[in-house]
C-alpha positions as CSV (number, residue, x, y, z in Angstrom):
1,M,78.9,117.5,107.0
2,S,81.9,116.3,109.0
3,T,84.7,114.3,107.4
4,V,83.6,111.1,108.9
5,E,80.0,111.6,107.7
6,S,81.0,112.1,104.2
7,L,83.6,109.3,104.3
8,V,81.0,106.7,105.3
9,G,78.2,108.1,103.2
10,D,75.2,106.0,104.3
11,W,74.1,106.0,107.9
12,L,71.3,104.3,109.7
13,P,69.7,105.9,112.8
14,L,69.3,103.4,115.7
15,P,65.5,102.9,115.1
16,D,66.4,101.9,111.5
17,V,69.0,99.4,112.7
18,S,66.4,98.0,115.1
19,E,64.1,97.4,112.2
20,L,66.7,96.1,109.9
21,L,67.8,93.5,112.4
22,N,64.3,92.8,113.5
23,V,65.2,93.4,117.2
24,S,64.2,95.9,119.9
25,I,66.0,99.2,120.3
26,T,67.2,97.8,123.6
27,K,69.1,95.0,121.8
28,V,70.6,97.6,119.4
29,H,71.9,99.5,122.5
30,G,73.3,96.2,123.8
31,L,75.1,95.6,120.5
32,L,76.6,99.1,120.8
33,D,77.5,98.4,124.5
34,D,79.3,95.2,123.8
35,R,81.1,96.7,120.7
36,S,79.4,94.6,118.1
37,L,78.5,97.9,116.4
38,L,79.8,101.4,116.5
39,A,77.6,104.5,116.3
40,L,78.3,108.3,116.1
41,R,76.2,111.3,116.5
42,I,75.9,112.7,113.0
43,G,73.9,115.3,111.1
44,E,72.5,118.6,112.0
45,R,70.4,117.0,114.8
46,K,73.3,114.8,116.1
47,I,71.3,111.6,115.8
48,R,73.1,108.5,116.9
49,S,73.7,106.5,113.8
50,V,75.6,103.3,112.5
51,P,77.4,103.1,109.1
52,A,75.2,101.1,106.7
53,G,78.4,99.3,105.6
54,F,78.4,97.4,108.8
55,F,75.5,95.2,107.6
56,V,75.1,92.5,105.0
57,G,71.5,92.1,104.3
58,S,69.8,92.1,107.6
59,Q,72.8,90.9,109.6
60,V,75.7,92.6,111.2
61,L,78.9,91.9,109.2
62,D,80.2,88.7,110.9
63,S,83.8,89.8,111.3
64,L,83.1,93.3,112.6
65,K,83.0,92.7,116.4
66,G,86.5,91.2,116.5
67,T,88.0,93.8,114.3
68,I,86.4,96.6,116.5
69,S,87.9,94.9,119.6
70,V,91.4,95.0,117.9
71,L,91.0,98.6,117.1
72,V,89.8,99.6,120.5
73,D,92.6,97.7,122.0
74,A,94.9,99.7,119.8
75,G,93.6,102.9,121.4
76,F,91.2,104.0,118.7
77,T,88.0,106.0,119.6
78,D,84.8,105.0,117.9
79,E,85.2,107.8,115.4
80,E,88.8,106.8,114.6
81,A,87.8,103.2,114.2
82,I,85.1,104.2,111.7
83,V,87.4,106.5,109.9
84,W,90.0,103.7,109.6
85,L,87.5,101.2,108.5
86,F,86.1,103.5,105.7
87,T,89.4,105.1,104.4
88,D,90.8,103.8,101.1
89,D,94.1,101.9,101.5
90,E,96.0,101.5,98.3
91,S,97.9,98.5,99.6
92,L,94.6,96.5,100.1
93,P,93.3,98.0,97.6
94,G,90.1,99.5,98.8
95,R,88.6,100.1,102.2
96,P,89.2,97.7,105.2
97,V,85.4,97.5,105.6
98,D,85.2,96.2,102.1
99,A,87.9,93.7,102.7
100,L,86.0,92.4,105.8
101,R,82.9,92.0,103.5
102,E,85.0,90.0,101.2
103,G,86.0,87.6,104.0
104,R,89.6,88.9,104.5
105,K,89.3,89.5,108.3
106,T,92.6,88.0,109.1
107,E,94.5,90.5,106.9
108,I,92.5,93.4,108.2
109,R,93.0,92.4,111.9
110,R,96.6,92.0,111.4
111,R,96.9,95.5,110.0
112,A,94.8,96.8,112.9
113,Q,97.0,95.1,115.5
114,S,100.1,96.7,113.9
115,L,98.6,100.1,114.5
116,A,99.0,99.6,118.3
117,W,102.8,99.5,118.1
């Protein structure tokens, strides 16, 4: 198991994301293409999967897309962005993805923007 796989823990293969969101697999691919979600190839079979922490109930975490945009603009790859979102930060405290879930998107995006400098 890779570092990012163990860091995130729970992953959803794309068909499961499709079912969770009640949309077609084509729509899930669209969400990945427009950077509303990030996915990596994980596991022994290298199945494209999305961190389960990107969802609240049956919805994509509201503040995720803008935060991903900031990280991509800062030069992060998909894997680096996922690692950053799921790595504990003592100054928060907690993980950036948890702060997003708590509604603290401004603070997280400000931190992400500072990474570009």
